[in-house]
C-alpha positions, 0 to 999 in steps of 0.5 A: 499499499505503501508502494501504491500511494507514492505511484499514485501521486508520482503519476498524477503530478506526472499527468498534470505537468503534461496535460495542464501545464508546469502553471497549473500542476493541482488537480490531479494532484489533489486528487491522487493525495486525498484519494492516496489518505483515503485509502491508506487510512482504510489500509492501516484499520485494516491491519489493526483490526486483523492484528486485534482479532489475532491478539483475541484469538490467541487470549482465547485459545491459550485461556482454552488450554489453560482450562483443560485441566485433568480433573482426576487429581482433583477428584482422587484428592477429595476421595483421599482426604475424604478416607483418611478422615476416618484411618488418619485425621492428622494426614488428612488434616495435611493434606486438605490444608495443602489441597486448599492452598492448590486451589487457590495458586490454581485459580490465581494462574488460570486468571493470569493472562500474562506472563508470571514468575517462575517462583510463583509455578515453582510455589504451585507445582510444590504444593502439588507435588507435597499432596502427592507425595503423602498420597502416594510413598513411593513416589519422591519428587526433589529439586534443583533450583539454580534459577528462579529469577525469569517469566513463564506461561501460568500452569507451565511446570505443574501440567509437567510435572504431573504428567511425570508423575502420573504417566512415569513415576506412579508404574515404578515401585520406587517412583523419582521424578526429579525437576530442574531449573538453570540459566543458559547462555540464551534464557533459562532451563526447565527439566523434568526428569521421571524413571518411568517406562517412556513413551515415544515423543512422536505421539505428542506431535501425533495429540495423543489424547494421553499428553495433552497437557504437555501439548497445551504448555508447548504452544502456550509457550511458543504463543506466550514468549516464545519457548519451545519444549523438547522430549527426550524419552523411549519406552523402557528408558523414562523421560526428560522434558525440558524446556528453553525460555529465551531472556526477560526481553525477549519473553515480554516483547514477545508479541503472544505476551498479553500480560496486564 
């Protein structure tokens, strides 16, 4: 459109110069300038509308993804608390306290449109793993956090750790999950390892429903901060999920970051 506007103005000037004479260069040029201003305004408005629609679509898609949290954990935790009220009241009380904190943190995450501090996401994940380790004494979750001063999309780490427990460590007599975070040359790296049976990473690309949580995290990372998610897994060899987050300036300026 800018090239078209310049071309119309030049042609109008040439026409006036050739047809009317140098002393009357106004008619074609005036019409050309006015017309180009109108067309250019319409073009800019259409560009703005398209960008706004894309932003709304991205925000709605992110919100839909974030609400696709597996409900099984909620049901199972409530059932566990109910059963322990008779056999182990103190343990039931600890789980209930942690569960209340988990729900509050989860609602805060669902109400957040943009990026959040990783330390908040980590605290939410630790609340979740405390509940799971209380429910299942055969599962151990360890943390090696060397870097937590960066931003991530909400509900980034917790679904990955949940997947590592449910589809990894839970199948072992002594299930283990290791969560680590470190600073890299290009940004930040989060890794979640489990000693489960593993799976074929191609299932994630094909949209396997069993790994919808990982797929959602990958989509939100790419859209909100330009991050990426990589999987190293093989049946019988465990799984490592690695998240790469670019430096803060790139994350904050990424077009998908709708932080308010």
